[in-house]
MARTI-928655 format. One record per residue (C-alpha): x, y, z. Coordinates in pm, 1 decimal, always signed. Layout:
N
((X Y Z))
...
***
This chain:
255
((+7110.9 +7993.0 +11988.6))
((+7421.8 +7989.2 +12206.2))
((+7634.9 +8150.3 +11934.4))
((+7419.1 +8462.1 +11894.6))
((+7649.6 +8760.9 +11938.9))
((+7969.9 +8553.0 +11941.9))
((+8246.5 +8591.9 +11686.2))
((+8245.8 +8248.6 +11523.0))
((+8481.3 +8279.4 +11224.7))
((+8749.3 +8499.6 +11069.0))
((+8847.1 +8529.4 +10705.1))
((+9139.5 +8690.5 +10528.3))
((+9080.4 +8816.1 +10175.4))
((+9415.4 +8875.1 +10010.0))
((+9596.8 +8928.5 +9680.4))
((+9841.0 +8638.2 +9728.2))
((+9705.1 +8331.4 +9905.2))
((+10029.3 +8133.4 +9897.7))
((+10236.7 +8417.2 +10044.0))
((+9974.0 +8493.7 +10310.9))
((+9956.0 +8127.2 +10411.5))
((+10333.1 +8111.3 +10456.6))
((+10336.5 +8435.7 +10657.2))
((+10062.2 +8341.4 +10905.0))
((+10185.2 +7984.4 +10945.5))
((+10518.0 +8130.7 +11053.6))
((+10395.3 +8424.9 +11263.9))
((+10100.6 +8259.6 +11440.6))
((+10194.0 +7892.1 +11417.5))
((+9875.9 +7790.8 +11233.8))
((+9852.9 +7476.1 +11025.3))
((+9683.7 +7520.9 +10689.1))
((+9497.6 +7294.1 +10450.0))
((+9269.5 +7327.3 +10151.1))
((+8901.6 +7328.0 +10249.2))
((+8801.8 +7095.3 +9965.8))
((+8513.0 +7327.9 +9872.9))
((+8416.6 +7298.2 +9507.3))
((+8448.4 +7595.3 +9275.4))
((+8658.7 +7807.6 +9510.6))
((+9012.8 +7800.9 +9641.3))
((+8966.7 +7833.4 +10018.2))
((+9232.8 +7752.2 +10276.5))
((+9157.8 +7670.0 +10639.8))
((+9391.2 +7787.8 +10915.2))
((+9387.0 +7538.2 +11202.8))
((+9496.6 +7513.1 +11565.5))
((+9560.1 +7140.9 +11591.1))
((+9254.8 +6981.7 +11429.6))
((+9030.1 +7283.6 +11489.8))
((+8972.0 +7526.4 +11199.8))
((+8982.1 +7884.2 +11329.4))
((+9001.0 +8103.7 +11017.9))
((+8980.7 +8100.1 +10639.8))
((+9191.1 +8238.9 +10358.3))
((+9069.4 +8331.2 +10011.7))
((+9161.8 +8546.2 +9713.7))
((+9013.7 +8895.6 +9683.5))
((+8685.5 +8870.6 +9493.0))
((+8662.9 +9001.1 +9137.8))
((+8616.9 +9375.6 +9132.3))
((+8733.5 +9440.9 +9488.8))
((+9070.9 +9577.3 +9380.8))
((+8904.6 +9797.8 +9118.5))
((+8700.0 +9946.2 +9402.5))
((+9025.9 +10013.3 +9592.4))
((+8929.3 +9762.7 +9863.7))
((+9254.6 +9652.8 +10031.2))
((+9329.7 +9301.7 +10162.3))
((+9158.8 +9269.4 +10499.4))
((+9041.4 +9041.5 +10778.2))
((+8664.5 +8993.5 +10812.2))
((+8492.7 +8870.1 +11128.9))
((+8174.5 +8661.2 +11131.7))
((+7929.9 +8711.5 +11419.6))
((+7679.0 +8438.3 +11499.3))
((+7306.8 +8519.0 +11478.9))
((+6986.9 +8320.3 +11530.6))
((+6844.2 +8428.0 +11192.8))
((+7062.9 +8578.9 +10919.2))
((+6775.3 +8722.4 +10714.2))
((+6610.4 +8886.3 +11015.5))
((+6945.2 +9026.2 +11136.2))
((+7026.5 +9166.1 +10789.0))
((+6686.8 +9336.8 +10775.1))
((+6741.2 +9481.7 +11123.3))
((+7087.6 +9610.8 +11023.9))
((+6941.0 +9787.9 +10718.7))
((+6656.5 +9932.9 +10926.4))
((+6904.9 +10068.4 +11181.4))
((+7109.4 +10257.6 +10920.5))
((+7363.0 +9988.6 +10829.8))
((+7400.6 +9840.8 +10482.4))
((+7375.2 +9488.4 +10345.8))
((+7659.1 +9452.2 +10093.9))
((+7606.1 +9084.5 +10020.2))
((+7251.2 +8963.1 +10065.7))
((+7193.0 +8653.8 +10280.4))
((+7319.6 +8345.9 +10099.2))
((+7388.2 +7981.1 +10174.0))
((+7727.5 +7809.6 +10189.3))
((+7624.9 +7451.3 +10106.4))
((+7668.7 +7222.8 +10404.7))
((+7816.1 +7503.2 +10620.2))
((+7557.0 +7769.5 +10692.9))
((+7404.5 +8100.0 +10585.1))
((+7575.6 +8438.9 +10590.4))
((+7558.9 +8803.1 +10482.2))
((+7824.6 +9076.4 +10455.5))
((+7717.1 +9403.9 +10612.9))
((+7840.6 +9736.5 +10747.2))
((+7736.3 +9930.0 +11053.9))
((+7590.9 +10281.7 +11004.2))
((+7943.3 +10431.0 +10995.9))
((+8080.7 +10179.2 +10743.8))
((+8270.6 +9919.1 +10952.0))
((+8246.4 +9583.2 +10772.5))
((+8152.7 +9251.2 +10934.6))
((+7959.6 +8935.0 +10849.2))
((+7666.0 +8767.1 +11017.5))
((+7642.3 +8389.4 +11015.6))
((+7431.6 +8094.3 +11124.0))
((+7593.1 +7755.4 +11097.6))
((+7439.5 +7416.5 +11029.6))
((+7474.9 +7156.0 +11303.6))
((+7631.8 +7188.7 +11645.3))
((+7872.5 +7474.8 +11725.7))
((+8233.8 +7372.9 +11791.6))
((+8330.0 +7287.8 +12150.8))
((+8409.8 +7583.6 +12373.1))
((+8783.8 +7635.3 +12418.2))
((+8981.3 +7875.2 +12634.3))
((+8963.4 +8208.7 +12445.5))
((+9330.0 +8275.4 +12527.8))
((+9455.2 +7957.6 +12355.2))
((+9745.0 +8046.2 +12119.3))
((+9618.5 +8067.1 +11761.9))
((+9265.0 +8173.7 +11855.3))
((+9140.7 +8531.0 +11826.6))
((+9135.7 +8656.9 +12185.4))
((+9004.5 +9012.4 +12140.0))
((+8785.5 +9206.9 +11897.6))
((+8824.1 +9582.7 +11863.6))
((+8613.2 +9837.7 +11680.4))
((+8761.2 +10171.9 +11579.5))
((+8410.0 +10315.9 +11561.5))
((+8277.7 +10603.3 +11356.9))
((+8119.5 +10727.2 +11679.7))
((+8121.2 +10523.9 +12000.9))
((+7805.3 +10683.3 +12141.4))
((+7591.6 +10562.0 +11848.9))
((+7792.6 +10251.5 +11750.0))
((+7758.7 +10080.2 +12086.9))
((+7376.1 +10084.5 +12096.4))
((+7365.1 +9956.2 +11736.2))
((+7570.9 +9647.2 +11821.7))
((+7411.1 +9600.3 +12163.6))
((+7062.0 +9584.7 +12012.6))
((+7175.4 +9349.0 +11737.3))
((+7383.0 +9105.7 +11939.8))
((+7290.1 +9152.8 +12305.6))
((+7634.0 +9285.4 +12392.5))
((+7660.1 +9459.7 +12728.8))
((+7893.5 +9725.5 +12864.3))
((+8181.5 +9604.4 +13080.3))
((+8455.2 +9839.3 +13203.9))
((+8503.6 +10177.3 +13036.8))
((+8855.5 +10319.8 +13035.7))
((+8930.3 +10688.5 +12989.5))
((+9215.4 +10710.6 +12736.5))
((+9257.0 +11087.7 +12773.1))
((+9264.9 +11265.4 +12436.4))
((+9176.7 +10937.6 +12261.1))
((+8843.9 +10922.2 +12445.7))
((+8664.4 +10633.6 +12612.8))
((+8758.4 +10271.7 +12545.6))
((+8442.5 +10070.8 +12611.8))
((+8490.0 +9700.8 +12681.9))
((+8190.4 +9490.5 +12580.0))
((+8076.1 +9147.4 +12692.4))
((+7878.4 +8862.5 +12537.6))
((+7703.5 +8630.1 +12780.9))
((+7879.9 +8807.4 +13067.5))
((+8232.8 +8746.7 +12934.0))
((+8438.1 +9040.0 +12794.7))
((+8517.7 +8972.5 +12427.1))
((+8633.7 +9310.3 +12294.8))
((+8641.7 +9685.7 +12308.6))
((+8536.7 +9984.4 +12102.8))
((+8626.2 +10349.9 +12088.3))
((+8571.2 +10640.5 +11851.0))
((+8841.1 +10621.3 +11583.2))
((+9107.6 +10894.6 +11566.9))
((+9016.8 +11173.6 +11323.2))
((+9312.7 +11093.9 +11095.7))
((+9187.8 +10737.8 +11038.4))
((+8980.1 +10750.0 +10717.9))
((+8711.9 +10499.0 +10811.1))
((+8595.2 +10275.9 +11095.8))
((+8707.6 +9913.6 +11105.8))
((+8716.0 +9596.2 +11311.9))
((+9055.8 +9464.5 +11423.5))
((+9121.7 +9109.5 +11544.3))
((+9387.5 +9018.5 +11803.3))
((+9533.2 +8670.4 +11754.8))
((+9676.8 +8503.1 +12066.3))
((+10044.6 +8408.7 +12058.7))
((+10257.6 +8243.0 +12326.1))
((+10534.0 +8506.0 +12304.8))
((+10504.9 +8849.6 +12146.7))
((+10872.6 +8931.3 +12095.2))
((+10941.8 +8619.6 +11888.5))
((+10627.8 +8678.4 +11682.2))
((+10730.8 +9039.0 +11610.4))
((+11066.2 +8916.4 +11478.2))
((+10880.9 +8671.8 +11252.5))
((+10652.9 +8951.2 +11126.6))
((+10955.4 +9157.7 +11026.7))
((+11142.6 +8862.0 +10877.7))
((+10834.6 +8765.7 +10675.8))
((+10793.8 +9107.5 +10514.3))
((+10526.3 +9245.6 +10745.7))
((+10532.6 +9590.3 +10903.5))
((+10470.0 +9697.1 +11264.3))
((+10222.3 +9987.5 +11279.3))
((+10171.8 +10005.1 +11659.3))
((+10475.1 +9918.5 +11869.1))
((+10433.0 +9668.4 +12155.8))
((+10214.0 +9809.2 +12428.1))
((+10114.2 +9665.4 +12766.0))
((+9739.2 +9640.3 +12829.2))
((+9548.5 +9589.7 +13156.1))
((+9590.0 +9236.4 +13282.6))
((+9958.8 +9216.7 +13197.5))
((+9932.4 +9108.0 +12833.1))
((+10105.0 +9289.5 +12548.9))
((+9969.8 +9380.7 +12206.4))
((+10114.1 +9477.8 +11871.8))
((+9941.1 +9589.1 +11551.5))
((+10088.6 +9508.9 +11212.5))
((+10033.2 +9486.8 +10838.5))
((+10094.2 +9156.5 +10664.0))
((+10301.6 +9162.9 +10340.9))
((+9986.7 +9209.4 +10128.9))
((+9868.3 +9502.8 +10342.5))
((+9600.6 +9348.6 +10567.4))
((+9588.6 +9491.9 +10920.5))
((+9599.6 +9242.8 +11207.8))
((+9705.4 +9236.6 +11571.8))
((+9865.1 +8996.3 +11818.2))
((+9820.3 +8961.4 +12193.6))
((+10025.8 +8760.7 +12438.5))
((+10296.1 +8767.7 +12703.2))
((+10593.1 +8987.8 +12609.4))
((+10851.0 +8708.4 +12594.4))
***
C-alpha cells in the first residue's frame, strides 16, 4: 500500500469545538464543515475542497484522566490489526483496539514504548491525490520529542519503513534525526529535554507568512511557547498553544 508509513490524517480533540474551529480558521486559513457522520459531532478542516484534519470533543473520561486537549496524527498501515499486534510485541501499548469507522477505514490508537501517542489507519478506497507537502494548510513536518532517540528510531523504522536522512548535532540538546518515507524527508526526532514530562508528537502546519499567523494566534487567545526560529532551508517555525491548551506548530516564510 502506497500510504504505509505516511501520515494520512490529523485530529484535534478539544474541550470547546466551536472556539477551536474559529481559532484555526483564523490562524491557518482552513475552511470547516460538519462531517455528517451519525452519532458524533465531527468537524472537517479543509484546504479548498480537500479535508486535511478533523476536530472533535474530548471523549468521556479523558479529562478525568488529566488528558489535555491535543493533536493526534494517523499513520497509514497495510494492516491495522497486524500493526497493532507488532506495536504491542515491541513494547508499545494499544489504547484503543482496532475498530472500523463505517465507510472510512479501520484504525487503532497506540503509544510507542516511551508513551508518545499516535494512531494507525487503513482507509477504504483510493488514497487522496498527492499534493505538494508545503501547500499552505497542510501539515509539512512531523516531529517526535522521543523518550529516547536511540531506541525510538528503530521502533518506528521497523513499523513504518522510515529511513534515516540527515542527522544534526544540536549541542546540549543532542542529535536531531531527520527521517524519510519513500525517500522523502517527512519529519525529525530527538530525545526530549529532561524537563519535558513525557514524549509527544508535534505537527507543523504550513502557512504562507509566519509573522501574520503569530499575530492571529495572539489575537485569538493562543500562546507562543517557542519564539520564531529559522530552520535549515530558510523556513521559520513557531510553537504555540491554542486557547484550549493543545500544542501545535507552524512553518513558513517569516513574512
